[in-house]
C-alpha positions in Angstrom: -29.0 44.8 -39.1 -30.1 41.5 -37.9 -28.0 39.8 -40.8 -24.9 42.1 -39.7 -25.4 40.6 -36.2 -25.7 37.1 -37.2 -22.9 37.2 -39.5 -20.9 38.6 -36.5 -22.4 35.5 -34.1 -21.4 32.8 -37.1 -17.5 34.7 -37.6 -17.2 34.6 -33.7 -18.1 30.8 -33.2 -16.0 30.0 -36.3 -12.9 32.0 -34.9 -13.5 30.3 -31.2 -13.8 26.8 -32.8 -10.5 27.4 -34.9 -9.0 28.6 -31.7 -9.7 25.8 -29.5 -9.7 22.6 -31.9 -7.7 23.5 -35.1 -4.5 21.7 -33.8 -1.0 23.4 -34.8 2.0 21.2 -35.2 5.0 22.9 -34.7 8.6 21.5 -35.7 11.7 22.4 -33.8 15.4 21.0 -34.7 17.3 21.2 -31.1 21.0 20.4 -30.9 21.8 18.3 -28.4 25.9 18.2 -27.7 27.9 15.1 -27.5 24.5 13.4 -29.2 25.4 10.2 -30.7 24.8 10.2 -34.3 22.7 7.1 -34.0 20.2 9.2 -32.3 20.3 12.0 -35.1 17.1 12.9 -37.1 15.2 11.2 -34.1 11.6 12.9 -33.5 10.2 13.7 -30.4 6.5 14.4 -30.2 5.5 16.6 -27.1 1.7 16.2 -26.1 0.6 18.3 -23.1 -2.3 19.5 -20.9 -5.1 17.7 -22.5 -7.2 18.4 -19.5 -9.4 15.2 -20.2 -12.8 15.3 -18.6 -15.7 12.6 -18.9 -17.5 14.9 -21.6 -14.0 15.6 -23.3 -14.9 15.6 -27.3 -13.9 12.1 -28.6 -13.3 13.0 -32.2 -10.7 15.7 -31.0 -8.8 12.9 -28.8 -8.5 11.0 -32.2 -7.9 14.1 -34.0 -4.8 14.6 -31.6 -3.4 10.8 -32.5 -4.1 10.7 -36.1 -2.0 13.7 -36.4 0.7 12.1 -34.0 0.5 9.1 -36.3 1.3 11.1 -39.1 4.4 12.7 -37.8 5.8 9.1 -37.3 7.9 10.0 -34.3 10.6 7.7 -32.4 9.6 8.7 -29.1 6.2 10.6 -27.4 6.6 12.6 -24.0 3.5 13.8 -22.0 4.5 16.7 -19.9 1.6 17.2 -17.7 -2.2 17.7 -16.8 -3.6 14.8 -18.8 -6.6 15.0 -16.9 -8.7 17.7 -14.9 -8.3 18.3 -11.2 -11.1 17.8 -9.1 -12.7 14.5 -10.6 -14.0 11.7 -8.7 -13.0 8.7 -10.9 -11.1 9.0 -14.1 -12.8 5.9 -15.8 -15.0 7.9 -18.0 -12.4 10.2 -19.4 -10.5 9.4 -22.5 -7.3 8.8 -20.8 -6.8 4.9 -20.8 -7.7 4.8 -24.7 -5.2 7.7 -25.3 -2.3 6.3 -23.3 -2.9 3.0 -25.5 -2.9 4.6 -28.8 0.2 6.5 -27.6 2.1 3.4 -26.7 1.1 1.8 -30.2 2.8 4.8 -31.9 6.1 4.8 -30.1 7.6 4.5 -26.8 5.6 7.3 -24.5 7.2 8.9 -21.1 5.0 10.9 -19.0 5.4 13.2 -16.0 2.6 14.5 -13.7 1.0 18.1 -13.8 -0.6 20.0 -11.0 -4.1 18.9 -12.2 -3.0 15.1 -12.5 -2.3 14.9 -8.6 -5.5 17.3 -7.7 -7.5 14.7 -9.6 -9.8 11.9 -8.1 -7.2 9.2 -7.7 -3.4 9.5 -8.4 -3.1 5.9 -7.7 -5.7 5.5 -10.7 -3.9 7.7 -12.8 -0.5 5.6 -12.2 -2.4 2.4 -12.8 -4.1 3.4 -16.1 -0.8 4.7 -17.4 0.9 1.6 -16.1 -1.5 -0.6 -18.0 -1.4 1.1 -21.0 2.6 0.6 -21.0 3.4 4.3 -20.6 6.5 4.7 -18.5 5.3 7.5 -15.8 8.7 9.3 -14.5 8.3 10.1 -10.9 11.4 11.6 -10.1 13.2 9.1 -12.3 15.4 8.7 -15.0 15.6 6.2 -18.0 18.0 5.4 -20.8 17.2 5.4 -24.3 19.3 2.6 -26.0 20.4 1.8 -29.1 21.9 -1.7 -30.2 21.9 -2.3 -26.2 23.9 0.7 -25.8 23.0 3.6 -23.6 23.0 6.8 -25.4 20.5 9.2 -24.0 18.6 10.0 -20.7 15.3 11.1 -20.2 14.3 12.4 -16.5 10.9 13.2 -15.2 10.3 15.5 -12.3 7.4 14.7 -10.2 4.6 17.4 -9.7 4.6 18.6 -6.0 1.5 19.9 -4.2 3.6 22.1 -2.2 5.4 24.5 -4.1 6.8 26.4 -1.4 9.2 23.4 -0.2 10.5 22.2 -3.3 14.1 19.9 -3.1 17.0 21.8 -3.6 18.6 21.7 -6.0 15.1 20.7 -7.9 16.4 17.8 -9.4 18.1 16.1 -6.4 15.2 13.4 -5.9 16.2 12.1 -9.5 18.8 9.6 -8.9 21.5 8.8 -11.8 23.6 5.9 -12.5 27.4 6.9 -13.0 26.9 6.2 -16.8 24.0 8.3 -17.0 25.7 10.9 -15.6 28.0 11.7 -18.4 24.9 11.0 -21.2 23.1 13.9 -22.7 20.2 14.4 -20.7 16.4 15.4 -21.7 14.0 16.5 -18.9 10.0 16.5 -18.7 8.8 19.0 -16.1 5.5 20.2 -16.3 6.4 23.8 -14.8 8.5 26.3 -16.8 9.0 28.8 -14.2 11.9 27.0 -12.7 13.9 26.8 -15.7 17.3 27.9 -14.2 16.8 25.7 -11.1 16.6 22.6 -13.5 20.1 23.6 -14.6 22.1 24.0 -11.1 22.9 20.5 -10.8 25.6 20.2 -13.2 25.7 16.4 -12.9 21.9 16.4 -14.1 21.5 19.1 -15.8 19.4 18.6 -19.2 20.3 19.8 -22.6 16.8 20.1 -23.6 13.6 20.6 -21.1 10.0 19.8 -22.2 7.5 21.8 -20.5 3.7 23.1 -20.4 1.6 24.4 -17.9 1.0 27.9 -19.2 -1.3 27.3 -21.9 1.0 29.9 -23.6 -1.1 32.3 -21.6 -4.7 31.3 -22.7 -5.1 34.5 -24.3 -2.5 36.3 -26.5 -2.3 40.0 -27.3 0.1 40.9 -30.7 3.4 42.1 -29.5 2.9 41.3 -26.0 2.3 37.6 -25.7 0.3 35.7 -23.3 -1.8 37.3 -20.9 -1.9 35.3 -17.9 0.1 31.5 -16.8 -0.2 29.6 -13.5 3.0 30.4 -11.4 3.9 33.5 -12.9 0.9 35.6 -13.0 0.3 38.7 -15.8 2.6 38.8 -18.8 4.7 35.4 -18.1 8.2 35.6 -19.0 8.0 32.0 -20.3 4.7 31.6 -22.3 5.4 29.2 -25.2 8.1 28.5 -27.4 12.2 28.0 -27.1 13.9 29.6 -24.3 18.1 29.2 -23.5 19.5 29.6 -20.1 21.1 33.0 -19.6 24.1 30.9 -17.6 24.5 28.5 -20.8 23.2 29.1 -24.1 23.0 25.5 -24.9 20.4 24.5 -22.6 17.1 25.2 -23.8 13.6 24.7 -23.1 10.5 24.3 -25.0 7.0 25.3 -23.6 4.1 24.0 -25.7 0.9 25.7 -25.7 -0.9 22.3 -25.2 -4.1 20.7 -26.1 -7.0 21.5 -23.6 -8.4 23.8 -21.4 -8.5 24.1 -17.6 -10.8 26.6 -15.9 -11.1 29.2 -18.6 -12.7 27.2 -21.2 -11.8 29.6 -24.4 -8.5 30.1 -26.3 -7.7 33.2 -27.9 -5.2 33.9 -30.8 -4.0 30.5 -29.1 -4.3 27.2 -31.2 -3.9 24.3 -29.4 -0.2 22.7 -30.5 1.6 19.3 -31.2 5.3 20.3 -30.7 7.6 17.8 -33.0 11.4 18.2 -31.8 13.8 16.7 -34.2 17.2 15.8 -32.8 20.5 17.0 -34.1 
């Protein structure tokens, strides 16, 4: 009986380790209407919801970087909650080294998540990313150029502490040039529950949205999906994967399961994930 209990305990520990540290790399091919041929085949890696703390496993961070490097991405996007809320300082977290290593691999763009703005210092967060040459997009847009020609726009929506008084339309704070309005657009936005709102402004409507926040429901039940996601509650509609807009099926959103944990320290039936998107 004792040996059976011991075997069950060992099996449970192995299962929880796999669920929390064995990263799955998921590849998607996404068609972007009117995409310039020079950008077709380009790869974007999405990393999200890392929730760095002073005690974050450094070898796990190195594993994330190694796997990202193996993919050989053309761009990296970080879609929020890079650090855990409530920290007095970010100096002891792996954020700086992580950001520096990402930028060494490929041009890197980031947005804030709810934990980032509730961390010890948003100014410190911004300074670390700036010093690492990671472009933090706070209600901003940048162009991706090839041969000095603007071909694609990446927009970043800043996270807001007050979710009851959001801009209308939600992308209103992001300013685009007249040239940007005519180009295909990608959006980095931490919260997926506003999916349809992201497409309301036709001059800014993105062809593809990268999002996180849900941790895929943290625990996943076969045939039912994620159990709970902040902002959506139990059995969330948007847990993870690829979603198409009801109004325009060409507008899509990818939600990553993320790479870290927040308040609840365990993932169940829900391995951490790196998303790779190949543009077509």
